[in-house]
ZAVOPA-498385 format. One line per 10 residues: number of its first residue (from 1); their letters; for each residue x, y, z of C-alpha. Coordinates in Angstrom, 1 decimal. Example, Ala and Ser with C-alpha at 12.3 -4.5 7.8 and 13.67 -1.06 7.14 Angstrom:
BEGIN
1	as	12.3,-4.5,7.8; 13.7,-1.1,7.1 $
***
This chain:
BEGIN
1	msasanvasp	23.2,-25.8,28.8; 20.9,-23.3,30.2; 17.3,-24.1,31.2; 16.0,-21.8,28.5; 17.8,-23.8,25.8; 15.3,-26.7,26.4; 12.3,-24.5,25.7; 11.2,-24.6,22.1; 10.6,-21.3,20.4; 6.9,-20.7,19.7 $
11	rprrvllvaa	5.8,-21.2,16.1; 5.1,-17.8,14.5; 1.6,-16.9,13.6; 0.8,-17.7,10.0; -1.4,-15.7,7.6; -2.6,-16.7,4.2; -2.6,-13.4,2.2; -4.6,-13.7,-1.0; -4.4,-11.7,-4.1; -6.5,-12.0,-7.3 $
21	spgvsttvgg	-5.1,-13.8,-10.3; -4.8,-11.7,-13.5; -8.1,-11.0,-15.2; -9.7,-8.8,-17.9; -12.2,-6.0,-17.4; -15.5,-6.6,-19.1; -16.5,-3.0,-18.7; -13.6,-0.8,-19.8; -11.5,-3.5,-21.2; -7.8,-4.3,-20.6 $
31	pvgfwaseli	-5.9,-6.4,-18.0; -6.7,-6.1,-14.3; -4.9,-7.4,-11.3; -4.4,-6.8,-7.6; -3.7,-3.4,-6.0; -0.1,-3.1,-4.8; -0.7,-1.2,-1.5; -3.5,-3.5,-0.3; -1.2,-6.6,-0.5; 2.1,-5.0,0.3 $
41	hawaefveag	1.1,-2.7,3.2; -0.7,-5.6,4.9; 2.3,-7.9,4.2; 4.6,-5.4,5.9; 2.4,-5.0,9.0; 2.2,-8.8,9.4; 6.0,-9.2,9.0; 6.8,-6.5,11.4; 4.5,-8.3,14.0; 6.5,-11.5,13.5 $
51	yevtiaspkg	4.0,-13.3,11.3; 4.9,-15.8,8.6; 3.2,-14.7,5.4; 2.2,-16.9,2.5; 1.0,-15.1,-0.6; -1.7,-17.1,-2.5; -4.0,-16.6,-5.4; -6.9,-18.6,-6.9; -4.8,-20.0,-9.8; -1.4,-19.8,-8.2 $
61	grieldslsd	1.8,-18.6,-9.9; 2.4,-15.1,-11.2; 0.1,-12.3,-10.2; -0.1,-8.9,-11.9; -0.4,-5.4,-10.5; -3.2,-3.0,-11.5; -1.1,-0.5,-13.4; -2.3,2.5,-11.5; -1.2,0.9,-8.2; 2.4,0.6,-9.4 $
71	prdpshysah	4.5,3.5,-8.1; 6.6,3.3,-11.3; 3.6,3.7,-13.6; 3.9,6.8,-16.0; 0.6,8.1,-14.6; 2.3,8.7,-11.2; -1.0,7.9,-9.6; 0.7,5.8,-6.8; 4.1,7.6,-6.9; 3.6,8.4,-3.2 $
81	dllslgflts	3.6,4.7,-2.2; 7.2,4.3,-1.3; 6.6,1.1,0.7; 5.3,-0.7,-2.4; 8.1,0.8,-4.5; 10.6,-0.7,-2.1; 9.0,-4.1,-2.2; 8.6,-4.1,-6.0; 12.2,-3.0,-6.7; 13.7,-5.6,-4.3 $
91	pehaamldtt	14.3,-8.8,-6.4; 13.9,-11.0,-3.4; 10.5,-9.5,-2.5; 9.2,-9.1,-6.1; 9.9,-12.7,-6.7; 7.1,-13.6,-4.2; 4.6,-12.3,-6.8; 5.9,-14.8,-9.4; 5.3,-17.9,-7.2; 2.1,-17.5,-5.3 $
101	raiaearvad	0.5,-20.6,-3.8; -2.7,-21.9,-5.5; -5.8,-21.7,-3.3; -6.4,-25.4,-3.9; -3.1,-26.2,-2.1; -4.0,-24.2,1.1; -5.1,-25.9,4.2; -7.0,-24.1,7.0; -5.1,-26.0,9.7; -1.8,-24.4,8.5 $
111	yetivvaggq	-2.8,-20.8,9.2; -4.3,-18.7,12.0; -6.0,-16.3,9.6; -6.8,-15.4,6.0; -6.7,-11.9,4.4; -8.0,-11.1,0.9; -6.5,-8.0,-0.8; -8.4,-6.1,-3.5; -7.8,-4.4,-6.8; -9.8,-4.5,-10.0 $
121	spmftfptat	-9.4,-8.1,-10.8; -11.5,-9.4,-7.8; -14.6,-7.8,-9.3; -14.3,-9.8,-12.5; -12.7,-13.0,-11.3; -13.8,-13.6,-7.7; -17.5,-14.2,-8.5; -16.5,-17.6,-10.1; -13.6,-18.4,-7.7; -15.5,-21.1,-5.9 $
131	glhrllgefy	-12.3,-22.5,-4.3; -11.8,-19.1,-2.6; -15.4,-18.9,-1.5; -15.1,-22.4,0.1; -11.8,-21.6,1.8; -13.1,-18.4,3.3; -16.1,-20.3,4.7; -13.9,-23.0,6.2; -11.7,-20.4,7.9; -14.7,-18.6,9.4 $
141	sagkvtaalc	-16.4,-21.8,10.4; -13.2,-22.9,12.1; -13.3,-19.8,14.3; -10.3,-18.2,12.5; -10.2,-14.5,11.7; -11.4,-14.0,8.2; -10.5,-10.7,6.5; -10.8,-8.8,3.2; -10.3,-5.2,2.0; -11.4,-2.9,-0.7 $
151	hgvcallyvt	-12.8,-4.8,-3.8; -11.4,-8.0,-2.2; -14.5,-7.8,0.1; -16.6,-9.0,-2.9; -15.3,-12.5,-2.2; -17.2,-12.5,1.1; -20.5,-11.9,-0.8; -20.3,-15.5,-2.3; -19.6,-17.3,1.0; -22.7,-19.2,2.3 $
161	lpegplvkgh	-22.8,-20.9,5.6; -25.4,-23.4,6.9; -27.2,-20.4,8.5; -27.1,-18.2,5.4; -24.8,-15.7,3.8; -21.6,-15.0,5.7; -22.1,-11.3,5.7; -25.7,-11.3,6.8; -26.0,-9.6,10.2; -22.4,-8.5,10.1 $
171	titgfsnaee	-21.1,-4.9,10.1; -18.6,-4.6,7.2; -16.9,-2.1,5.0; -15.4,-2.2,1.5; -15.0,0.0,-1.5; -18.0,2.3,-1.1; -20.6,3.6,-3.5; -19.3,7.1,-3.0; -15.8,5.9,-4.1; -17.4,4.1,-7.1 $
181	diadaivgqk	-19.1,7.3,-8.1; -15.8,9.1,-8.1; -14.1,6.4,-10.1; -16.9,6.3,-12.7; -16.8,10.1,-13.0; -13.0,10.1,-13.6; -13.1,7.3,-16.2; -16.3,8.6,-17.8; -18.2,5.3,-17.6; -19.2,2.5,-15.2 $
191	vmpfriedea	-15.9,0.8,-14.1; -17.1,-2.1,-12.0; -19.7,-4.7,-13.0; -21.5,-4.4,-9.7; -21.1,-2.6,-6.4; -20.1,-4.2,-3.1; -22.1,-1.8,-0.9; -25.3,-2.5,-2.8; -24.9,-6.3,-2.9; -23.8,-6.5,0.7 $
201	rklganfvsa	-26.9,-4.6,1.8; -29.1,-7.0,-0.2; -27.6,-9.9,1.7; -28.4,-8.3,5.0; -25.1,-6.8,5.9; -24.7,-3.5,7.8; -22.4,-1.7,5.4; -20.5,1.3,6.8; -17.7,3.5,5.5; -15.6,6.5,6.2 $
211	gpwrefaird	-15.2,9.4,3.7; -13.8,8.6,0.3; -10.1,7.6,0.3; -9.9,7.6,4.2; -8.1,4.8,6.0; -10.8,2.7,7.6; -11.2,-0.9,8.8; -13.7,-2.6,11.1; -13.9,-5.8,13.0; -17.1,-7.6,13.8 $
221	gglvtgqqqy	-16.4,-10.8,15.7; -14.3,-13.0,13.5; -14.8,-10.9,10.4; -12.4,-8.0,9.6; -12.9,-5.7,6.5; -11.1,-2.6,5.2; -12.5,0.1,3.0; -10.0,0.7,0.2; -6.3,0.9,-0.9; -5.4,3.2,2.1 $
231	sgratarlvi	-6.6,0.6,4.6; -4.1,-2.3,4.1; -2.2,-1.6,7.3; -5.4,-0.8,9.3; -6.9,-4.1,8.3; -3.8,-6.0,9.2; -3.6,-4.3,12.6; -7.2,-5.4,13.4; -6.3,-8.9,12.4; -3.2,-8.9,14.6 $
241	eavgr	-5.2,-7.5,17.5; -7.7,-10.4,17.1; -5.2,-13.2,16.5; -2.4,-12.0,18.8; 1.4,-11.9,18.2 $
***
């Protein structure tokens, strides 16, 4: 037996990747869910770095796509997203979206980091997802990298630490007012019930962004945030840089 055979392989880094449970829009109506690229692109980056990924959601069980984020949708809005197409058409991978872990079952000690993906559902379901708020606060307080992107950043707005709001004094990004303006103009009405940029500033955050629909993510200490659906990989890369391989 070689000497190396006695050395245990290191445990892979573990990430809790959170997506919203299905919801209903109170502004334009209809079902809302998570955005495919924000979850799947981040998942791919972590897997390629050797991370073990657990997909979770506030309620657990099956999660649903925002239809426009599905590359197979008749609108062809996300037809360019071949990475998500590959994931969604692989039975083995698509099955991961049917059996997500409930937030209530997640323990901070089991993971090195938490990442919250966005989509439309977060804006309607995360304000009351107190279990998610509490878990995010526990990760951050434990000194573990805490991340969110796009509309998933709204979950951070509800996290309060003993010293005040989590985002206070932090530089963060998320779906910007400029992007909300464009979305509202396309739909012809207000799409979201509130705006992350406005609320973050009210809480004392330094909100920054790149141009609309540009890949952008930023790290401020133990907090990592990404701007929108084109920032899944960039967000994951910053998390990996902070946590290590």
